[in-house]
C-alpha positions as CSV (number, residue, x, y, z in Angstrom):
1,M,24.3,65.2,7.0
2,A,26.4,63.3,4.5
3,N,26.8,66.4,2.4
4,E,27.8,68.5,5.4
5,L,30.4,66.1,6.7
6,A,31.9,64.8,3.4
7,A,34.4,67.7,3.2
8,K,35.8,66.6,6.6
9,G,36.3,63.1,5.4
10,I,33.4,61.7,7.4
11,T,31.0,59.4,5.6
12,V,27.4,59.0,6.7
13,N,25.6,55.8,5.7
14,A,22.8,53.6,7.0
15,I,21.8,49.9,7.0
16,A,18.2,49.1,6.4
17,P,17.6,45.5,7.6
18,G,14.7,43.4,6.3
19,Y,13.0,40.7,8.2
20,M,15.6,39.3,10.7
21,D,15.6,36.2,12.7
22,T,15.6,37.9,16.1
23,D,13.7,37.8,19.4
24,N,11.5,40.6,18.0
25,T,10.2,38.5,15.1
26,E,9.8,35.3,17.0
27,A,6.0,35.5,17.0
28,L,5.9,36.0,13.2
29,R,8.3,33.1,12.6
30,N,6.3,30.8,14.9
31,D,3.0,31.5,13.2
32,P,3.0,29.1,10.2
33,N,0.7,31.3,8.1
34,R,2.5,34.6,8.7
35,N,5.9,33.0,8.4
36,R,5.0,31.4,5.0
37,S,3.5,34.7,3.8
38,I,6.7,36.6,4.6
39,L,9.1,34.0,3.2
40,E,7.1,33.9,0.0
41,R,7.9,37.6,-0.5
42,I,11.6,37.4,0.3
43,P,13.5,36.5,-2.9
44,A,16.3,34.9,-0.9
45,G,13.7,32.6,0.7
46,R,14.9,33.0,4.3
47,W,14.9,35.3,7.2
48,G,18.0,37.4,7.6
49,T,20.3,36.8,10.5
50,P,22.3,39.3,12.6
51,S,25.4,38.0,10.9
52,D,24.0,39.2,7.6
53,L,24.2,42.7,9.0
54,D,27.8,42.3,10.2
55,T,29.3,42.3,6.8
56,A,27.4,45.4,5.8
57,A,28.6,47.2,8.9
58,L,32.2,46.0,8.3
59,F,32.0,47.4,4.8
60,F,30.9,50.8,5.9
61,A,33.6,50.8,8.6
62,S,36.4,49.7,6.2
63,P,38.5,51.8,3.8
64,A,36.6,50.0,1.0
65,S,33.7,52.4,1.6
66,G,35.8,55.5,1.9
67,Y,34.1,57.2,-1.1
68,V,30.6,56.0,-0.2
69,T,28.5,58.5,1.6
70,G,24.8,59.3,1.9
71,Q,23.7,55.7,1.1
72,V,21.2,53.3,2.6
73,L,22.2,49.7,2.1
74,A,19.2,47.4,2.2
75,V,20.1,44.0,3.7
76,D,16.8,42.4,3.1
77,G,17.3,39.3,0.9
78,G,15.9,41.2,-2.1
79,W,12.7,42.4,-0.5
80,L,12.9,45.9,-2.0
81,A,14.0,44.6,-5.4
82,R,10.7,42.8,-5.9
């Protein structure tokens, strides 16, 4: 899709969130063993927050990303870089 739309000036990108501190992960965060296991594998050492995703979305929506297309931006505290 990114290739098809690039000539029209349309960029197509995605955000891949890591473990986020949301209602969906409440059970994981409240379980001491599972929480510790997850945090040990996140280089940033913390759960992501929805506000961590805000800046990624703002980047893709801004002119600063005008020449960026076909990319997936991992917002995961370094999880994939391990």
